[in-house]
Steps between C-alpha positions, in 0.01 A plus 500: 500500500812484307518721180585198277184334623289815428648520151424132443144550600458785263662317218307174553174592657304184428730216653274252674534469883633188672333328785606215723877530444611724794436461877590697805532265806429577859876584560517746212682277252409537142442155334490426135320213332718218382455128437634188666427172327218680298328624824489877566712624798569852622866554570652802676661762277857554611634747254539830698473720185176328398362541853576873508333532152190331625507725802524823290226397286245356730167656502115446538218544246150647564373144594745446788706263292876539571741451197854548389524711192763295286556733212175519312353198677310493833590195701233459767607381846348222702509618857552231786365764743521867409666718233785594738722310753668722756834432684592665816843652463747608773370827635139404475443585124256292298629433149297318242614223244563772239758671738279790583473644849139463626421819686302617687342210676124548451345191649560149631280192525532138599306231309369168649831333432720763665620668181570857548355727218642854476385800306810732470585763249173439308576130455345182653709215590603211713780526752743217409458229769873499581454853643204424718695385796666846516170674565289225642485647852378844369247327262370279777452799726270642235722775350788539288747784544669619181743799523301750724152363408308245684246293288215309651507137355160402382354169373424406146389171337738388232187443273419881521839638397428522129182685543621721786821605327397479124731240369458163321714212607432289186463738219297389190472649144 
């Protein structure tokens, strides 16, 4: 976490948490709540500096609820699928939405809809669907080669992900 965030937490320890204002979509886009004609909408955050700030201050509490520590305030994140979304970069590296390299690859599973769940670098996430075509042949053969490792691709029900990997998609107070 940023030093300024840690100092703010110490200075104002009792700031109430926020729920229902920040989302992570299935493609790794952060979305913030706004309004259109009085109705809530979640619009993508486009400010690069703010996105980097979220990425540096993204964490999980003891209850599996992911949040962004915004100064002294925790802003809990609604997850469309999982706490991380991985992109496959040239050279075969997986990188999450926070810009962190996810290594080593520890596991891979397909759900009933064909979504690829990865466990990499201690993080659980979804492979961005735009990258599935690049590895589809390997996955359909039942394994995924990453660097020098070959990982057997298992099966998992999307309804079991939260319990299996210890996170909450829709955090509540």
